[in-house]
C-alpha positions in Angstrom: -21.5 -31.1 -0.7 -23.9 -34.4 0.4 -26.6 -32.8 -0.9 -25.2 -32.2 -4.9 -23.0 -34.9 -4.8 -22.1 -34.6 -8.8 -21.4 -30.5 -8.6 -17.7 -30.6 -8.2 -15.6 -27.6 -7.6 -14.1 -26.1 -10.4 -10.3 -26.2 -8.3 -10.7 -29.7 -7.3 -11.2 -30.8 -11.4 -8.3 -28.3 -12.0 -6.5 -30.6 -9.6 -7.4 -34.5 -11.0 -6.6 -33.3 -14.5 -3.1 -32.2 -13.7 -2.5 -35.2 -11.6 0.6 -37.0 -13.1 -0.2 -40.0 -10.5 -2.9 -41.4 -12.7 0.0 -42.0 -15.8 1.3 -44.3 -13.1 4.0 -42.2 -11.3 4.6 -41.3 -7.7 4.9 -37.8 -6.7 6.7 -36.6 -3.7 7.3 -32.9 -1.9 4.8 -31.3 -4.0 4.0 -28.9 -0.8 6.1 -27.7 2.5 5.8 -25.6 5.1 7.7 -22.2 6.3 8.1 -23.7 9.9 7.2 -26.4 11.9 4.7 -23.7 13.4 3.0 -23.0 10.4 0.2 -24.9 9.4 -0.6 -23.6 5.9 1.5 -25.6 2.9 2.8 -24.0 0.4 3.3 -25.3 -3.7 6.8 -26.6 -4.6 7.8 -25.7 -8.1 7.3 -28.5 -10.4 10.9 -28.8 -11.4 11.6 -29.3 -7.6 9.3 -32.1 -7.0 10.2 -35.7 -7.3 8.8 -38.1 -9.5 9.1 -41.8 -9.7 7.7 -43.2 -13.0 5.9 -45.9 -13.2 5.2 -47.1 -9.8 1.9 -48.4 -10.0 -0.9 -49.0 -12.9 -2.0 -46.1 -14.7 -5.5 -45.2 -15.5 -4.8 -42.8 -18.5 -2.2 -42.8 -21.0 0.2 -40.2 -21.8 -1.1 -39.1 -25.3 -4.7 -38.5 -23.6 -2.9 -36.6 -20.6 -0.7 -34.5 -22.3 -2.9 -33.7 -25.2 -5.2 -32.6 -21.8 -3.1 -30.1 -20.9 -2.5 -28.6 -24.1 -6.4 -27.9 -24.0 -5.9 -26.7 -20.6 -3.3 -24.1 -22.1 -5.4 -23.1 -24.5 -8.6 -22.6 -22.6 -11.6 -21.7 -25.1 -13.5 -19.0 -23.7 -17.4 -18.8 -25.6 -18.3 -15.7 -26.9 -20.9 -12.9 -25.3 -23.5 -15.2 -27.7 -22.6 -18.0 -25.6 -21.9 -20.0 -29.0 -18.1 -21.3 -29.4 -16.1 -23.3 -32.2 -13.7 -26.4 -32.0 -10.9 -24.2 -33.7 -10.9 -22.0 -30.8 -7.3 -22.0 -29.8 -6.4 -24.2 -32.3 -6.2 -21.9 -35.6 -2.9 -19.5 -36.0 -1.9 -17.0 -38.4 0.5 -18.4 -41.1 2.2 -14.6 -41.2 2.5 -13.3 -37.8 1.9 -16.5 -35.9 -0.4 -15.2 -33.6 -3.9 -16.7 -32.7 -7.1 -16.0 -34.7 -10.1 -14.6 -33.3 -13.3 -16.6 -33.3 -16.4 -14.1 -34.3 -19.9 -14.4 -34.6 -23.3 -12.8 -33.5 -26.4 -13.6 -32.3 -27.3 -12.2 -35.9 -25.0 -14.4 -37.4 -26.2 -17.7 -39.6 -23.6 -20.8 -39.2 -21.8 -20.0 -42.2 -21.2 -16.2 -41.3 -19.2 -17.3 -38.5 -15.4 -16.6 -39.4 -11.9 -16.3 -37.3 -9.8 -13.5 -37.8 -6.3 -12.5 -37.1 -6.0 -11.0 -33.4 -2.6 -9.1 -34.7 -4.5 -7.5 -38.1 -7.2 -6.1 -35.3 -4.5 -4.0 -33.2 -4.5 -0.5 -33.9 -1.3 1.0 -35.4 0.2 -2.4 -36.7 1.8 -3.1 -40.1 2.8 -6.6 -38.8 -0.2 -8.6 -40.7 -2.6 -7.4 -43.4 -6.4 -8.1 -42.3 -7.5 -11.2 -43.2 -10.0 -13.7 -41.9 -11.2 -17.4 -42.8 -15.1 -18.6 -42.6 -15.3 -21.3 -40.0 -17.7 -23.5 -42.3 -14.3 -23.1 -45.0 -11.6 -23.9 -42.1 -13.5 -27.0 -41.2 -14.1 -28.2 -44.6 -10.8 -27.9 -44.9 -9.1 -29.5 -42.5 -11.8 -32.2 -42.6 -10.3 -32.7 -46.1 -7.1 -32.8 -45.1 -7.5 -35.4 -42.6 -9.4 -37.7 -45.0 -6.3 -37.2 -47.4 -3.6 -38.2 -45.1 -6.1 -41.1 -43.1 -6.9 -43.0 -46.4 -3.1 -42.5 -47.7 -2.2 -44.3 -44.4 -5.3 -46.6 -45.0 -3.8 -47.4 -48.6 0.2 -47.2 -47.7 0.8 -47.9 -44.7 4.2 -49.3 -45.0 5.1 -46.4 -47.4 3.8 -43.9 -45.1 6.3 -45.3 -42.3 9.1 -45.1 -45.1 8.5 -41.7 -46.3 8.3 -40.4 -42.7 11.3 -42.5 -41.5 13.6 -40.9 -44.4 12.3 -37.8 -43.8 13.5 -37.9 -40.0 16.8 -39.3 -40.5 17.5 -37.1 -43.1 16.7 -34.3 -40.4 17.3 -36.0 -37.0 20.8 -37.7 -38.0 22.3 -34.3 -38.7 21.1 -32.9 -35.2 21.9 -35.4 -32.9 25.4 -36.0 -34.0 25.7 -31.6 -34.0 24.5 -32.5 -30.4 26.4 -35.2 -29.5 29.6 -33.3 -30.6 28.5 -29.8 -28.7 27.6 -32.4 -25.4 31.3 -34.5 -26.0 33.1 -30.8 -26.3 31.5 -29.7 -23.4 32.2 -32.3 -21.0 35.9 -31.9 -22.3 35.7 -28.6 -21.1 34.7 -29.1 -17.7 37.5 -32.2 -17.3 39.7 -29.3 -18.3 38.5 -26.9 -16.2 38.7 -29.7 -13.1 42.3 -29.8 -13.8 42.8 -26.2 -14.0 40.8 -25.4 -10.9 43.5 -28.0 -9.2 46.6 -26.4 -10.9 45.4 -22.9 -9.4 44.6 -24.3 -6.2 48.2 -25.9 -5.6 49.6 -22.7 -7.1 47.7 -20.7 -4.4 49.1 -23.2 -1.7 52.6 -22.8 -2.7 52.1 -19.0 -2.5 52.8 -18.5 -6.3 49.0 -17.2 -6.5 47.8 -14.7 -4.4 44.2 -14.9 -2.8 42.5 -12.6 -4.7 43.7 -13.6 -7.9 42.8 -17.3 -7.1 39.3 -16.0 -6.0 39.0 -14.3 -9.5 39.9 -17.5 -11.5 38.0 -19.7 -9.3 34.7 -17.8 -9.5 35.5 -17.6 -13.6 35.9 -21.5 -13.5 32.8 -22.1 -11.6 30.7 -19.9 -13.3 31.6 -21.5 -16.9 31.4 -25.0 -15.3 28.0 -24.4 -14.1 27.0 -23.0 -17.7 28.1 -26.0 -19.8 26.3 -28.2 -17.2 23.4 -26.3 -18.1 24.1 -26.9 -21.5 24.4 -30.4 -21.4 21.4 -30.8 -19.5 19.6 -29.0 -22.6 21.2 -31.0 -25.0 20.2 -34.3 -23.5 16.9 -33.4 -23.4 16.8 -32.3 -26.9 18.3 -35.7 -27.7 16.1 -37.8 -26.0 12.9 -35.7 -27.7 14.2 -36.1 -30.8 14.9 -40.1 -30.1 11.6 -40.3 -28.8 10.3 -38.7 -32.2 10.5 -42.8 -34.1 8.1 -43.9 -31.4 5.6 -40.9 -32.0 5.6 -42.2 -35.5 3.9 -45.4 -34.2 1.9 -43.6 -31.8 0.2 -41.3 -34.8 -0.4 -44.5 -37.5 -2.2 -46.2 -34.4 -4.4 -42.7 -33.7 -5.1 -42.9 -37.6 -6.4 -46.4 -37.4 -9.1 -45.3 -34.8 -10.5 -43.2 -37.6 -10.4 -44.8 -40.5 -14.2 -44.5 -41.6 -13.8 -40.2 -40.8 -17.1 -38.8 -42.1 -17.2 -35.9 -39.6 -14.9 -33.5 -37.8 -15.5 -33.6 -34.2 -13.8 -31.4 -31.0 -12.7 -35.0 -30.1 -11.4 -36.1 -33.5 -9.5 -32.7 -34.0 -8.2 -32.4 -30.5 -6.7 -36.0 -31.0 -5.2 -35.4 -34.2 -4.2 -31.7 -34.8 -2.4 -29.5 -32.3 -2.8 -26.2 -34.8 -3.5 -25.1 -37.8 -2.0 -22.2 -39.7 -4.2 -20.0 -41.9 -2.0 -18.0 -44.8 -3.5 -14.6 -46.3 -6.3 -15.0 -49.2 -5.1 -15.0 -52.8 -6.6 -14.4 -56.3 -6.1 -17.3 -58.2 -7.5 -17.3 -61.4 -10.4 -14.9 -60.7 -11.2 -16.8 -57.5 -10.3 -16.5 -53.6 -8.4 -19.3 -52.2 -6.6 -19.6 -48.9 -4.0 -22.3 -48.0 -3.9 -23.7 -44.6 -1.1 -26.2 -42.9 -2.1 -28.3 -40.2 0.7 -29.4 -37.2 -0.6 -32.8 -36.3 0.1 -34.1 -33.5 3.3 -36.3 -32.3 4.5 -36.0 -36.3 4.6 -32.3 -37.2 3.6 -30.7 -40.8 2.9 -33.2 -43.3 3.2 -31.3 -46.4 0.8 -33.2 -49.4 3.7 -33.2 -51.6 5.1 -36.1 -49.9 1.8 -38.0 -50.8 1.2 -37.0 -54.0 4.0 -37.8 -55.7 3.9 -41.4 -54.3 0.3 -41.9 -55.5 1.9 -40.8 -58.7 4.3 -43.2 -58.7 2.3 -46.0 -57.8 -0.5 -44.9 -60.5 2.6 -44.4 -63.2 
């Protein structure tokens, strides 16, 4: 309202954050009316909208936009005390895959705040043993891992490309070859079904095939064709995504360049670099409580520490 120009309505903010127009795209057919008499606009499902890409200058980059969508899907609600933690919605249990709850109290010191597996808190479940990790320990562990990867890239950027390229090529090459074979096989079967459909139509026209038999075969062929077309669409999307993974490596390295002097972990840095953190159940090693964490990095996924440790050892030798 004019008297409160900075008090935006939450629905307006949500709409702005979801607009693909800010990426430089034009989106048409977003709403419709049931009839020309109705004034009420209804939303068209996103998959039915028409998107024309790169029609104007973007004002936000794709990485930021995608990160915002991810954050909005994983809303971080404050606790009853009003306290929040940057890892809320990011940290998951490595055993059952469920989120870890942030636990705090107005009587807690910051070192007592912790995360607990959501599955282990449910009654009557044996899926996951009760385990937790203190928030300060989690932050220290993630910061240490991030600094290790960033320092490696800073010192051995070309080698990092080589390591990740070899890893990607070994994984992706096999998958892409298999998916392309599956696409070729499906396309061949679709062409075969077209020939079969023409054949039974001619048989029907000649009177050698009954109407009921023709309908049954035609329905079967059409159903199989639809399933094959859907399968090809899915495979094409997967192939495109895997081919884009090579570009993602360079985008990840560009992100790392921003944090060469990383000293402190902030929500902005965490959200920019990390998609998820997986926490394992604690173990006793030599009488000490230890806990493994795995980081799923944005754009490149998991980066096993062994990849970098072996390289560093080779350089030292």
